[in-house]
N, C-alpha and C positions, 0 to 999 in steps of 0.2 A: 513420491511423496520428501515431503524431512531431508532432500537433500537446497544446500542452496547453490541457483548458478547467479556468475556477478555478470554484468555485459561489463567490457573493458569501455564502453561510452561513458559509463556512467561517471561523478568527480568520488580520487575516493573518499570524502566524508558520508555519500550518498550511496558507497557501493559495505562502506566499513556501519553503517545504522542498519543498511538490510540484512549485515549478520548478526545485528545489535536482535534485531525483535526477530531473527527467524531463533535466535539461539534462547531465546526468552522463548518463545510459541514451543519451543519443542520443550525443552528441561516443564515448562505444565502442558508434556504430551498432550498439544492440540497442535492438527496434523495442518502443514498449508502445504506449500509450490511456490515455487519466484519462474519470471519467465515465463509463463508461458504464458502463449498468442492463443487470445479466444479468439468462438469464432466471428465475431464481429470485427478481429487486427488488434485490438488491444491485447496490449503487454503492461500490464499491473505489476510491481513489482510483487510482491504479495498475495499469494491466496490464501484464505484462512477459512473455507466453504463450511466449515462444523461449527466455529464460536467466531465474537467480536464482531468480522463485520467484514461483506465475502471480499472486500479487497483492501491492501493494508502501503496507500504512497506515500513516499520517502521526499520532502521536496530538499531540497537544498539551493540547487540555484538556477528551480521552478517557484514561484510565490504563487498562492493558492486562486489567486487570479486568474493566473497566468494558465492551472491546468484546466478551469471549467473555462476557460476561455480556446481553452488548443486540443483538450483532451476530448474532456465530460458530453459532449455529443455524441465522441464519438461510440460509448458507449448504449449499449438497450436502454430506450426508455425506462423502464420497472427499476431497473440501476441511480437511475437521475432524479427517484426523489425524493425530496425532502419530507427532514421534522418543520413540526410551526417557526424553531429556530432559525429558520432554514438550513443546517448544517442537513447535510446529503447520509442514510441513512444504507444508502450502502459499505461506504469507506471511512478508512479511519486514517489523519491525514498523523503521519513524525514529520520536526521539522530534523531535519540532521546538522544546522545551526548548533545545536542543543543536545546538552548529554541523554544518555538514551535516558527513558524513564518510563517502567512497563501500567503505571500508571497511565499511560498516555490509550493502551491496549483496551482499556478495559471502557 
């Protein structure tokens, strides 16, 4: 817990944003895990089980549409639920192409 694991398969921007997210969580006293393989086989970028949303995904070369098309269906149904607005309840998405903004995690 509270240790950053990075994957060589990710882009530099992706890895840097994961670090920024985790550094912020650490500064706020929010526990997190990175690169954890879930029972369903998925590996979210950051798992923050007690605050924010359970999963924080950093998007860099993939888009929201790609995530929903290629990855979302692999998660259990309970994590695929949406608010009336259409936003996923269990996920927070951070764009690695933009400067880190902690408000995106609220």
